[in-house]
BATIVEX-603156 format. One record per residue (C-alpha): x, y, z; residue in three letters. Coordinates in Angstrom, 2 decimals, padded with zeros to 5 digits. Example, Ala and Ser with C-alpha at 12.3 -4.5 7.8 and 13.67 -1.06 7.14 Angstrom:
// residues 2
[site [012.30, -004.50, 007.80], ALA]
[site [013.67, -001.06, 007.14], SER]
This chain:
// residues 143
[site [041.65, -084.71, 069.26], MET]
[site [038.67, -082.81, 070.57], ALA]
[site [035.52, -083.40, 068.55], VAL]
[site [033.18, -080.50, 068.10], ALA]
[site [029.52, -081.34, 069.64], THR]
[site [026.35, -079.69, 069.06], THR]
[site [024.72, -078.73, 072.25], PRO]
[site [021.54, -080.33, 072.61], PRO]
[site [018.64, -078.42, 071.32], ALA]
[site [017.12, -077.76, 074.73], SER]
[site [020.29, -076.06, 076.20], ASP]
[site [020.24, -073.57, 072.94], PHE]
[site [018.36, -070.36, 072.99], HIS]
[site [018.30, -068.02, 070.69], ALA]
[site [016.30, -064.13, 071.07], VAL]
[site [016.19, -061.94, 068.09], VAL]
[site [014.70, -058.37, 068.65], HIS]
[site [013.15, -056.70, 066.02], VAL]
[site [012.10, -053.05, 067.07], PRO]
[site [008.80, -051.81, 065.58], ASP]
[site [010.16, -048.22, 065.05], ARG]
[site [013.66, -046.61, 065.51], PRO]
[site [014.80, -045.89, 068.67], PRO]
[site [013.68, -042.39, 070.11], PRO]
[site [016.19, -039.51, 069.35], ARG]
[site [017.60, -038.09, 072.21], PRO]
[site [016.23, -034.57, 073.76], SER]
[site [017.95, -031.80, 072.93], PRO]
[site [019.72, -029.76, 075.48], PRO]
[site [017.87, -027.29, 077.72], PRO]
[site [017.67, -023.76, 075.86], ARG]
[site [019.99, -021.19, 077.91], PRO]
[site [018.15, -018.73, 079.77], ALA]
[site [017.09, -016.05, 078.15], GLN]
[site [019.06, -012.55, 079.34], ALA]
[site [016.24, -010.08, 080.30], ARG]
[site [016.29, -006.65, 080.46], ALA]
[site [013.75, -003.71, 081.54], LEU]
[site [013.65, -000.31, 079.41], VAL]
[site [012.10, 002.51, 081.55], VAL]
[site [010.87, 005.28, 079.85], LEU]
[site [010.48, 008.46, 081.67], PHE]
[site [007.72, 011.04, 080.51], SER]
[site [010.79, 013.77, 080.14], ASP]
[site [012.55, 011.60, 077.62], GLY]
[site [014.93, 009.72, 080.34], TRP]
[site [015.42, 006.08, 079.58], ILE]
[site [016.67, 003.59, 081.72], GLU]
[site [017.74, 000.19, 080.72], VAL]
[site [018.45, -002.52, 083.55], TYR]
[site [019.81, -005.92, 083.04], GLY]
[site [022.88, -008.16, 083.66], PRO]
[site [026.71, -006.97, 083.65], ASP]
[site [026.72, -009.47, 080.67], THR]
[site [024.28, -007.37, 078.87], LEU]
[site [025.45, -005.05, 076.02], ASP]
[site [023.25, -002.08, 075.48], VAL]
[site [023.04, 000.83, 073.19], LEU]
[site [020.62, 003.64, 073.00], VAL]
[site [020.11, 005.76, 070.13], VAL]
[site [018.29, 008.72, 068.81], ASN]
[site [016.19, 008.23, 065.69], ARG]
[site [015.77, 011.42, 063.79], LEU]
[site [012.02, 013.07, 063.76], HIS]
[site [010.58, 012.67, 060.68], VAL]
[site [007.36, 013.59, 059.57], THR]
[site [006.52, 011.50, 056.23], SER]
[site [007.42, 008.15, 055.35], PRO]
[site [009.79, 008.54, 052.79], ASP]
[site [011.92, 010.46, 055.31], THR]
[site [011.53, 007.34, 057.65], GLY]
[site [013.73, 005.10, 055.60], LYS]
[site [016.44, 007.81, 055.28], LEU]
[site [016.19, 008.18, 059.17], ALA]
[site [016.79, 004.30, 059.43], ASP]
[site [019.55, 004.26, 057.10], GLU]
[site [021.27, 007.36, 059.04], TYR]
[site [020.97, 004.94, 062.34], ILE]
[site [022.72, 001.89, 060.36], ASP]
[site [025.57, 004.26, 059.33], ALA]
[site [025.83, 005.53, 062.25], THR]
[site [025.93, 003.35, 064.65], ILE]
[site [029.14, 000.88, 065.40], PRO]
[site [029.49, -002.16, 063.29], PRO]
[site [028.45, -004.28, 066.29], ALA]
[site [025.27, -003.40, 066.65], TYR]
[site [024.17, -003.14, 062.67], ARG]
[site [023.07, -007.04, 062.89], GLU]
[site [021.38, -006.27, 065.66], VAL]
[site [018.97, -003.82, 064.29], CYS]
[site [017.37, -005.84, 061.91], ARG]
[site [013.30, -006.75, 061.54], PRO]
[site [013.89, -009.98, 062.77], GLY]
[site [015.33, -008.96, 065.72], ASN]
[site [012.79, -006.53, 067.23], LEU]
[site [011.66, -008.10, 070.42], ARG]
[site [008.97, -005.48, 071.85], ALA]
[site [007.86, -001.62, 070.93], VAL]
[site [006.12, 000.33, 073.48], GLY]
[site [005.49, 004.45, 073.28], GLN]
[site [006.69, 006.84, 075.53], CYS]
[site [004.03, 008.89, 077.10], ARG]
[site [002.91, 010.91, 080.19], LYS]
[site [001.31, 008.61, 082.95], VAL]
[site [000.12, 009.84, 085.52], THR]
[site [-001.35, 008.18, 088.84], ALA]
[site [-004.88, 008.84, 088.01], GLU]
[site [-004.28, 007.26, 084.67], ASP]
[site [-003.21, 004.43, 086.05], GLU]
[site [-006.27, 004.07, 088.44], ILE]
[site [-008.31, 004.40, 085.57], ASP]
[site [-006.55, 001.76, 083.63], ARG]
[site [-006.99, -000.49, 086.60], ARG]
[site [-010.70, 000.71, 087.19], HIS]
[site [-011.54, -000.45, 083.27], ALA]
[site [-009.42, -003.38, 083.54], LEU]
[site [-011.86, -004.40, 086.85], HIS]
[site [-014.84, -003.85, 084.59], LEU]
[site [-013.68, -005.73, 081.69], VAL]
[site [-012.89, -008.69, 083.63], ARG]
[site [-016.13, -008.47, 085.45], GLY]
[site [-017.84, -008.24, 081.83], LEU]
[site [-016.15, -011.54, 080.85], LEU]
[site [-016.93, -013.36, 083.78], ASP]
[site [-020.80, -012.96, 082.72], ILE]
[site [-020.57, -014.98, 080.10], GLY]
[site [-018.48, -018.00, 082.03], ARG]
[site [-021.45, -018.09, 084.95], GLU]
[site [-022.84, -021.67, 084.62], PRO]
[site [-026.25, -021.57, 082.54], ALA]
[site [-029.23, -021.85, 084.89], ARG]
[site [-032.81, -023.80, 084.34], GLU]
[site [-035.20, -022.16, 083.35], PRO]
[site [-038.11, -021.16, 085.63], ILE]
[site [-041.28, -022.84, 084.76], THR]
[site [-044.44, -021.10, 086.46], VAL]
[site [-047.47, -022.61, 085.97], SER]
[site [-050.86, -020.88, 086.42], VAL]
[site [-054.21, -022.73, 087.56], LYS]
[site [-057.21, -020.85, 086.73], GLU]
[site [-060.19, -021.20, 088.93], ASN]
[site [-063.54, -020.86, 086.72], ARG]
[site [-066.72, -021.59, 088.87], PRO]
């Protein structure tokens, strides 16, 4: 018959680890890259939409309105006439960008870039390092 023996105290070690805080949560998976689209508006009303093959695009014309009251009716008309799959897309929370279709000439772009250059120059004026004030001392020679 075997007798159970306790190992000598010098051979017995116990390590207990109590964390100060809970273990960190695992990082969320990376977000998938967003699909990008480019909408090009021509001054004659032509529209071109560029994007990946998986991008599903619908272009609609909103009815011309002359008062805020009829604007709501125009929005309701779009909602009633677009395919059902697009109704959930056409919500204020899904609006990603706005723009305006207007005629832009090469001269307009040159003027815009010139104005932008001037504004950047004005902003740089405030960023120049402060200079030490110049002290001028004048000695008077009196007889």
